PAZAPA-4460 file (N, C-alpha, C; in steps of 0.05 Angstrom, whole numbers, plus 32768, in hexadecimal, padded with zeros to 4 digits):
% residues 179
    n_x    n_y    n_z   ca_x   ca_y   ca_z    c_x    c_y    c_z   seq   type   mol
   7E82   7EDE   7E63   7E89   7EF8   7E6E   7E77   7F0D   7E61     1      M     A
   7E6B   7F1E   7E72   7E5A   7F33   7E69   7E6A   7F4B   7E60     2      T     A
   7E5E   7F5D   7E52   7E6C   7F75   7E49   7E75   7F85   7E61     3      A     A
   7E65   7F86   7E76   7E6E   7F95   7E8E   7E86   7F88   7E9B     4      A     A
   7E88   7F6E   7E9B   7E9F   7F61   7EA6   7EB8   7F66   7E97     5      Q     A
   7EB6   7F69   7E7D   7ECD   7F6D   7E6C   7ED6   7F8A   7E6C     6      A     A
   7EC5   7F9C   7E74   7ECB   7FB9   7E72   7ECF   7FC5   7E8E     7      D     A
   7EE8   7FCC   7E96   7EED   7FD7   7EB0   7EDE   7FF1   7EB5     8      P     A
   7ED9   8001   7EA0   7ECA   801A   7EA4   7EAD   8014   7EAD     9      Q     A
   7EA2   7FFE   7EA5   7E87   7FF7   7EAD   7E86   7FEF   7ECA    10      A     A
   7E9C   7FE7   7ED5   7E9D   7FDE   7EF1   7EA4   7FF4   7F04    11      E     A
   7EAF   800A   7EFB   7EB7   8020   7F0C   7EAF   803A   7EFF    12      F     A
   7E9E   8049   7F0C   7E94   8062   7F00   7EA5   807A   7F07    13      S     A
   7EBC   8076   7F15   7ECC   808D   7F1E   7EE1   8095   7F0A    14      G     A
   7EE0   808C   7EF2   7EF5   8092   7EDE   7EF2   80AF   7ED5    15      M     A
   7F08   80BF   7ED7   7F06   80DB   7ECE   7EFD   80DD   7EB1    16      P     A
   7EED   80F2   7EAB   7EE2   80F6   7E91   7EF8   80F8   7E7C    17      E     A
   7EF3   80EB   7E65   7F05   80EC   7E4E   7F1B   80D7   7E4F    18      G     A
   7F1B   80C7   7E64   7F30   80B2   7E67   7F22   8097   7E68    19      L     A
   7F32   8082   7E61   7F27   8067   7E62   7F3D   8054   7E6C    20      R     A
   7F35   803E   7E78   7F48   802A   7E81   7F4A   8014   7E6C    21      I     A
   7F62   800B   7E68   7F67   7FF7   7E53   7F7D   7FE4   7E5D    22      D     A
   7F81   7FCE   7E4F   7F98   7FBD   7E53   7FAF   7FC9   7E43    23      R     A
   7FC7   7FC6   7E4C   7FDD   7FD1   7E3D   7FE4   7FBF   7E25    24      P     A
   7FF0   7FCC   7E11   7FFC   7FBE   7DFA   801A   7FC2   7DFB    25      E     A
   8029   7FB1   7DEE   8046   7FB4   7DEF   804F   7FD0   7DE7    26      V     A
   8042   7FDB   7DD3   8049   7FF6   7DCA   8045   800B   7DDF    27      A     A
   8037   8005   7DF5   8033   8018   7E0B   804B   8019   7E1E    28      D     A
   805D   8006   7E1C   8073   8004   7E2E   8083   801E   7E30    29      G     A
   8089   802A   7E1A   8099   8043   7E1A   808A   8059   7E29    30      A     A
   8070   805B   7E25   8061   8070   7E33   8060   806B   7E51    31      A     A
   805D   8052   7E59   805D   804B   7E75   8078   8052   7E82    32      L     A
   808D   804C   7E74   80A8   8053   7E7D   80AB   8071   7E81    33      W     A
   80A1   8081   7E6E   80A3   809E   7E70   8092   80A9   7E87    34      R     A
   807A   809E   7E8B   8069   80A7   7EA1   8076   80A0   7EBB    35      I     A
   8082   8089   7EBE   8090   8081   7ED6   80A9   8093   7EDB    36      A     A
   80B8   8098   7EC6   80CF   80AA   7EC8   80C7   80C6   7ED1    37      R     A
   80B2   80D0   7EC5   80AA   80EC   7ECA   809C   80EE   7EE5    38      D     A
   8094   80D8   7EF2   8088   80DA   7F0C   809B   80E4   7F21    39      S     A
   80B5   80DF   7F1D   80CA   80E8   7F2F   80C7   80DC   7F4B    40      E     A
   80B6   80C7   7F4E   80B3   80BA   7F68   80B7   809C   7F66    41      T     A
   80B1   8090   7F4F   80B3   8073   7F4C   80D0   806B   7F46    42      L     A
   80D6   8053   7F4F   80F0   8047   7F46   80EC   8041   7F28    43      D     A
   80FD   804C   7F18   80FA   8049   7EFB   8108   802F   7EF3    44      L     A
   80F8   801E   7EE6   8103   8005   7EDB   810D   800A   7EBF    45      N     A
   811B   7FF7   7EB3   8124   7FFB   7E98   810C   7FFD   7E85    46      S     A
   8111   800A   7E6E   80FB   800C   7E5A   80F3   7FF0   7E50    47      S     A
   8107   7FDF   7E4F   8102   7FC3   7E47   80EE   7FB6   7E59    48      Y     A
   80F0   7FBB   7E74   80DE   7FAE   7E87   80C1   7FB6   7E82    49      S     A
   80BD   7FD0   7E7B   80A1   7FD9   7E76   8096   7FCC   7E5D    50      Y     A
   80A7   7FC7   7E49   809E   7FB9   7E31   8096   7F9C   7E38    51      L     A
   80A7   7F8F   7E48   80A0   7F73   7E50   8087   7F73   7E61    52      L     A
   8085   7F87   7E73   806D   7F88   7E85   8054   7F89   7E74    53      W     A
   8054   7F9A   7E60   803C   7F9E   7E4F   8036   7F84   7E3F    54      C     A
   804A   7F74   7E3A   8046   7F5B   7E2C   803D   7F45   7E3F    55      R     A
   804C   7F41   7E54   8049   7F29   7E65   8034   7F2D   7E7C    56      D     A
   802F   7F46   7E84   801D   7F4A   7E9A   8006   7F5D   7E93    57      F     A
   7FFE   7F5D   7E79   7FE9   7F6F   7E70   7FCE   7F69   7E7E    58      A     A
   7FCA   7F50   7E85   7FB1   7F48   7E92   7FAE   7F52   7EAF    59      G     A
   7FC5   7F5A   7EBB   7FC4   7F64   7ED6   7FCE   7F81   7ED8    60      T     A
   7FCD   7F8E   7EC1   7FD6   7FAA   7EC0   7FC0   7FBB   7EB3    61      T     A
   7FBF   7FD4   7EBB   7FAA   7FE6   7EB0   7FB8   7FFF   7EA7    62      A     A
   7FAE   8009   7E90   7FB8   8022   7E84   7FA0   8035   7E82    63      V     A
   7FA4   804E   7E89   7F90   8063   7E84   7F97   8071   7E6B    64      A     A
   7F84   8073   7E59   7F89   8080   7E3F   7F78   809A   7E3D    65      R     A
   7F84   80AE   7E30   7F75   80C6   7E2A   7F64   80C2   7E11    66      D     A
   7F56   80D6   7E08   7F44   80D4   7DF1   7F53   80CC   7DD7    67      A     A
   7F6D   80D2   7DD6   7F7C   80CA   7DBE   7F88   80AF   7DC0    68      S     A
   7F84   80A1   7DD7   7F8E   8086   7DDB   7FAA   8085   7DE7    69      G     A
   7FB5   809C   7DEE   7FD0   809D   7DFA   7FCE   8096   7E18    70      E     A
   7FE1   8085   7E22   7FE1   8080   7E3F   7FE8   8099   7E4F    71      P     A
   7FD8   809C   7E65   7FDC   80B3   7E77   7FDF   80AA   7E94    72      V     A
   7FDE   8090   7E98   7FE1   8085   7EB2   7FE1   8067   7EB0    73      G     A
   7FEB   805A   7EC5   7FEC   803C   7EC4   7FEF   8031   7EE0    74      F     A
   7FE7   8018   7EE2   7FED   8007   7EFA   7FF9   7FED   7EEF    75      I     A
   8011   7FE6   7EF8   801C   7FCC   7EF2   8018   7FBA   7F0A    76      T     A
   8010   7FA2   7F05   800B   7F8F   7F1B   800F   7F73   7F11    77      A     A
   8010   7F60   7F24   8011   7F44   7F1C   8005   7F33   7F32    78      Y     A
   7FFC   7F1B   7F2B   7FF1   7F09   7F3F   8009   7EF9   7F4B    79      V     A
   800A   7EF9   7F65   8020   7EEB   7F73   801E   7ECD   7F6E    80      R     A
   8033   7EC1   7F64   8031   7EA4   7F5E   8029   7E92   7F76    81      P     A
   8034   7E98   7F8D   802D   7E88   7FA5   8013   7E90   7FB2    82      E     A
   8007   7EA6   7FA9   7FEE   7EAF   7FB4   7FDD   7EB8   7F9C    83      R     A
   7FD1   7EA5   7F8E   7FC3   7EAB   7F74   7FAB   7EBD   7F76    84      P     A
   7FA2   7EC3   7F8E   7F8B   7ED6   7F91   7F94   7EF1   7F9D    85      R     A
   7FAF   7EF6   7F9B   7FBA   7F0F   7FA4   7FC7   7F1D   7F8D    86      T     A
   7FC0   7F36   7F89   7FCB   7F47   7F74   7FDF   7F5A   7F81    87      L     A
   7FF8   7F58   7F77   800C   7F6B   7F81   800E   7F82   7F6E    88      L     A
   8008   7F9A   7F78   800A   7FB2   7F68   8026   7FBC   7F69    89      V     A
   8033   7FBD   7F51   804F   7FC4   7F4F   8053   7FE2   7F4E    90      W     A
   8047   7FEF   7F3A   804A   800C   7F37   802F   8018   7F2F    91      Q     A
   802C   8031   7F39   8015   8042   7F32   8020   805D   7F29    92      V     A
   801A   8066   7F12   8024   8080   7F09   800F   808D   7EF7    93      A     A
   800D   80A8   7EFB   7FFB   80B8   7EEC   800A   80D0   7EE0    94      V     A
   8006   80D5   7EC7   8012   80ED   7EBA   800B   8106   7ECA    95      D     A
   801F   8117   7ECC   801B   8130   7EDC   8003   8140   7ED4    96      A     A
   7FFC   8141   7EBB   7FE5   8150   7EB1   7FCA   8144   7EBA    97      A     A
   7FCB   812A   7EC3   7FB2   811D   7ECA   7FAF   8119   7EE8    98      Q     A
   7FC2   8122   7EF8   7FC1   811E   7F15   7FAB   812F   7F22    99      R     A
   7FA1   8125   7F38   7F8D   8134   7F47   7F70   812F   7F3D   100      G     A
   7F6D   811C   7F2A   7F53   8116   7F1F   7F47   80FC   7F28   101      R     A
   7F56   80EE   7F3A   7F4D   80D4   7F44   7F54   80BD   7F31   102      G     A
   7F66   80C1   7F1F   7F6D   80AD   7F0B   7F7A   8094   7F18   103      L     A
   7F8C   8098   7F2B   7F99   8081   7F37   7F84   806F   7F45   104      A     A
   7F72   807B   7F53   7F5C   806C   7F60   7F4B   805D   7F4C   105      G     A
   7F44   806B   7F36   7F34   805E   7F22   7F42   8047   7F15   106      A     A
   7F5C   804A   7F10   7F6C   8034   7F05   7F6D   801C   7F18   107      L     A
   7F71   8022   7F32   7F72   800C   7F45   7F57   7FFE   7F47   108      L     A
   7F42   800D   7F48   7F27   8000   7F48   7F22   7FF0   7F2F   109      E     A
   7F28   7FFB   7F18   7F23   7FED   7EFF   7F34   7FD4   7EFC   110      G     A
   7F4D   7FD6   7F03   7F5F   7FBF   7F01   7F56   7FA9   7F14   111      L     A
   7F51   7FAF   7F2D   7F4A   7F9A   7F41   7F2F   7F8E   7F3A   112      T     A
   7F1D   7F9D   7F2F   7F03   7F92   7F27   7F07   7F7E   7F10   113      A     A
   7F18   7F85   7EFD   7F1E   7F73   7EE7   7F2B   7F5A   7EF0   114      R     A
   7F40   7F5C   7F00   7F4E   7F44   7F0A   7F3C   7F33   7F1B   115      V     A
   7F2C   7F3F   7F2C   7F19   7F30   7F3C   7F06   7F20   7F2B   116      A     A
   7EFC   7F2D   7F16   7EE9   7F1F   7F04   7EF7   7F09   7EF4   117      N     A
   7F0F   7F0D   7EEB   7F1C   7EF9   7EDA   7F2A   7EE3   7EEA   118      E     A
   7F34   7EE8   7F02   7F44   7ED5   7F11   7F3B   7ED0   7F2D   119      R     A
   7F2B   7EE2   7F38   7F25   7EE1   7F54   7F3B   7EF1   7F63   120      G     A
   7F33   7F00   7F77   7F46   7F11   7F85   7F3E   7F13   7FA2   121      L     A
   7F50   7F0C   7FB4   7F4B   7F0D   7FD1   7F59   7F24   7FDE   122      A     A
   7F70   7F2C   7FD2   7F81   7F41   7FDF   7F91   7F4F   7FCA   123      A     A
   7F9A   7F67   7FD1   7FAE   7F74   7FC1   7FC5   7F7B   7FD4   124      I     A
   7FDD   7F7C   7FC8   7FF5   7F84   7FD7   8003   7F99   7FC6   125      E     A
   8011   7FAB   7FD4   8023   7FBE   7FC7   8038   7FC5   7FDB   126      T     A
   804D   7FD1   7FD2   8061   7FDC   7FE4   8062   7FFA   7FE0   127      T     A
   8066   8008   7FF7   8067   8025   7FF7   807E   802E   8008   128      I     A
   808E   8040   7FFE   80A4   804B   800E   8098   8060   8022   129      T     A
   80A3   8060   803A   8099   8074   804E   809A   8090   8043   130      P     A
   8085   809F   8048   8083   80BB   803F   8075   80BE   8025   131      G     A
   806E   80A8   8017   8060   80AA   7FFE   8042   80AC   8004   132      N     A
   8039   80C4   800D   801E   80C7   8016   8009   80C3   8001   133      T     A
   800F   80C9   7FE8   7FFC   80C5   7FD2   7FF5   80A7   7FD0   134      A     A
   800A   8096   7FD0   8005   8079   7FCE   7FF7   806F   7FE7   135      S     A
   8000   8078   7FFE   7FF3   8070   8017   7FD5   8076   8016   136      E     A
   7FCE   808E   800D   7FB1   8096   800C   7FA3   8085   7FF7   137      R     A
   7FAF   8080   7FE0   7FA3   8071   7FCB   7F9A   8055   7FD5   138      L     A
   7FAD   8047   7FE2   7FA8   802C   7FEA   7F97   802A   8004   139      F     A
   7F9A   803C   8017   7F89   803B   802F   7F6D   8043   8028   140      T     A
   7F69   8056   8016   7F4D   805D   800E   7F40   8046   7FFE   141      S     A
   7F50   8038   7FEE   7F46   8021   7FE0   7F3C   800C   7FF4   142      Y     A
   7F4C   8007   8009   7F44   7FF4   801D   7F2B   7FFC   802B   143      A     A
   7F28   8016   8031   7F10   8020   803E   7EF8   801C   802D   144      E     A
   7EFA   8022   8013   7EE3   801F   8001   7EDA   8002   7FFF   145      R     A
   7EED   7FF0   8003   7EE7   7FD3   8000   7EE3   7FC5   801B   146      H     A
   7EE4   7FD5   8031   7EE0   7FC9   804C   7EF5   7FB5   8053   147      G     A
   7F0D   7FB9   8049   7F23   7FA6   804D   7F37   7FB1   8061   148      A     A
   7F45   7F9F   806E   7F5A   7FA6   8081   7F74   7FAC   8072   149      Q     A
   7F85   7FBC   807E   7FA0   7FC2   8074   7FB4   7FB9   8089   150      V     A
   7FC5   7FA7   8081   7FDC   7F9E   8092   7FF5   7FA9   8085   151      Q     A
   8007   7FB3   8096   8020   7FBE   808D   8038   7FB1   809B   152      Q     A
   804D   7FAC   808B   8066   7FA3   8097   807C   7FA9   8083   153      E     A
   8094   7FAD   808D   80AB   7FB3   807B   80B1   7F99   806C   154      V     A
   80B0   7F9B   8052   80B6   7F84   8041   80D4   7F83   803A   155      L     A
   80DE   7F9A   8031   80FB   7F9B   802A   8107   7FB3   8039   156      F     A
   8118   7FAE   804C   8125   7FC3   805B   813B   7FD0   804A   157      G     A
   8144   7FE7   8052   8158   7FF6   8043   8171   7FE5   803E   158      T     A
   8179   7FD5   8052   8192   7FC6   804F   8191   7FB1   8039   159      G     A
   817A   7FA9   802F   8178   7F95   801A   817E   7FA1   7FFE   160      L     A
   817C   7FBB   7FFB   8181   7FC7   7FE1   819F   7FCB   7FDD   161      F     A
   81AA   7FC2   7FC7   81C7   7FC3   7FC3   81D3   7FDE   7FC2   162      P     A
   81C3   7FF3   7FBA   81CE   800E   7FB9   81CD   801C   7FD4   163      D     A
   81BE   8010   7FE7   81BD   801B   8002   81AE   8035   8005   164      G     A
   81A5   8042   7FF0   8198   805B   7FF2   8179   8059   7FEF   165      S     A
   816F   8041   7FED   8152   803D   7FE9   8144   803C   8004   166      H     A
   812E   804A   8006   811E   8049   801E   8111   802D   8020   167      A     A
   8109   8026   8038   80FC   800B   803B   80E2   800B   802B   168      P     A
   80DA   7FF3   8023   80C1   7FEF   8016   80AE   7FE1   8029   169      E     A
   8098   7FEF   8030   8085   7FE5   8043   806F   7FD7   8033   170      V     A
   806A   7FBD   803A   8055   7FAE   802E   803A   7FB5   803A   171      L     A
   8027   7FBC   8028   800B   7FC1   8030   7FFB   7FA9   8025   172      Y     A
   7FEF   7F9A   8037   7FDE   7F83   802F   7FC2   7F8B   8035   173      R     A
   7FB1   7F8B   8020   7F95   7F95   8023   7F82   7F7D   801D   174      I     A
   7F72   7F77   8030   7F5F   7F61   802D   7F52   7F5A   8048   175      G     A
   7F40   7F47   8048   7F36   7F3A   8030   7F24   7F4C   801F   176      P     A
   7F25   7F47   8005   7F14   7F56   7FF3   7EFD   7F45   7FEA   177      L     A
   7EE7   7F52   7FE5   7ED0   7F44   7FD9   7EC5   7F56   7FC3   178      S     A
   7EBD   7F4A   7FAD   7EB3   7F59   7F96   7E98   7F4F   7F8F   179      F     A
***
């Protein structure tokens, strides 16, 4: 592996100044939980789940750090077991002070470049609730930059959620990808 292959910043030049992409460490779990909570749009998982995520899925997760090393954004993702060349993006969150700088796009580019290099990658998937225009723009613009198609279908309808108040989750399948 070359230095450029190991360094997501070397693969994507759109990283906002003063920030860097890194793999998460377990100690980052609390910060990721706070960023997700403060987003006021994500389904907030337990703080325990963010700690586990940083331990068990660090290879498919990206954290943006400021100059002091503090997390200011993240993407959690995993490789689908039955589709080992498909990365499912679980959550994308950016600290309010960092929004509007292209950080989510830089994180997505850096993470997918890393996963493609380490494991091979043919597609990414994510779910988006209707009306989440920021996520819709993030993923459709990613597809455009990579010349990939976007297929959409409802993955989990409202009736599947036990509390009944959850909007449907629409699956966005982006591919085929080439790196």
